[in-house]
N, C-alpha and C positions, 0 to 999 in steps of 0.2 A: 495535496499531493505536491504539485507544481512548486509551492513553498520549502517543501522537505530539500526535494531533489535540487531546488537551486541554494539553498542553504548547503548541503551535501558538495555541491561543483564550488563555492566559494572557501568551503573549507579545504576542498582536497588542491584547489589551485594556492590559495592564500598559505594556509599553515601547513598542509602538507606538501609543500612544492612539489606536486605532482607533475607529468606534463600533460598535453591536451588531452593526449589519446586515454591514456591512464584517468585523468578526472572524468572525462566523458563516459567512459565505460562505468566507473561507480554510479557517474548519475543516471545511465542509462538503466542499470541494474536496479537502482532505487525504485527508480518509476516503475519500471515496469512490475518489479516483486510487491510494490505496494498498492499497483493497482489490480493484481491478482487477486492479493489479501482483500483489497477493499470489496470483491465479489461477496467473499463472507460477510462481510461487515453489512453490506444493505441486502442481506435476505430477507431483513425485518426492518420497517422504517423506525420503529420503537422500541422492540424487544432487545436486548443485549445480544450479543454472541454466546455469552455465557446460559443464555437461558435455549436461544435455538440451536446450538451448537455447531460442532463443523461436520459431521459426517450425515448430515440427514439429507443433502441432495446427491448423489452418486456421480451424478455425471459433472455437476459442476466440482466433485472432487478430483474426479479423473481430468477435467481440463484444467484444473489447478498443476496437477502432477506433469499432465502432457506438456505446456506452457513454460513449465517451470525446466522440465529435460531438455526443451530445445533452447531456450535461455541459457543453460548450462553449456549445451554443444555450441552455442553461440560464442559463448566465453572463453572455453578452453580448449574447444578442438582444431589444430592449428588452421586448418586450410578456411574452417568457418571464420575463424574471429580475422582473419585477413582481409577475407572478403566482405565484412560488415563493418571492420576496421575497430575492433573493440581488443581491450586489452587484458591479460587473465587478471584477475583480482585476489589480493593474499587474503590472509585472514583477519586483519583491521579492516579491511575494506567491506567483508560479510557483516563484521560486527555494525559498522555504520549503517549497514542493510535493515539489519534485525531493529537495531535502535530506532531506526526511523518508521517500521512497521509498527513498532510498538507504540511510540507518539501519534502514529497514525490511527492508531485503535484506541488510545488515550483521548483524543480530541472527539472520535466519534461516538465514542460509550459517551461523552460528557454530552454531545449534542442530543442524542438519544435520549438521557436520563431526562435535561433539561424540555425537550416534547412529551416525556412521561407527565413531570412535574406540571408541565403547561393543560395537559389534559385532564389532569386532575383536580385542578385550579379553575377550567373550565366547567368541567362538567363532560360526561361521555359522548354530549351529542355531537358536539363541535370535534372537526378531527384535528389529530394532536401537530399537524405538519406546519412548519413555517411556511411554506409555499403555498398554503392555500389562506384565502381573504376570510376575516370573523364579518361576514355579512349577516 
């Protein structure tokens, strides 16, 4: 996630010639939305999001929409964005945010596929996580 945010920051400053406030706002939004989206991706360590689904946990869905609403308020409401020092994003910025979320999803699904393959090759006795040691 941090790599995506850093990449967006570098693109915003180097190629799009955004001022630092606008670039920081895009980077903050990428990092925040990717983190919120990651909560859906991390519902299962090995199962794909296409298997677990999005609406199985109502509290998670509610927290996602509440947090997204608060993020929108902090970006677009004049008093809030001055307080937090964020700049309103345009449509192209939101495309960058969505592309970052798609890239993050692809990477996480690839990791999960590798974990499922590893579990299948090792047999179901061992845990399929990269964080557990094979003893």
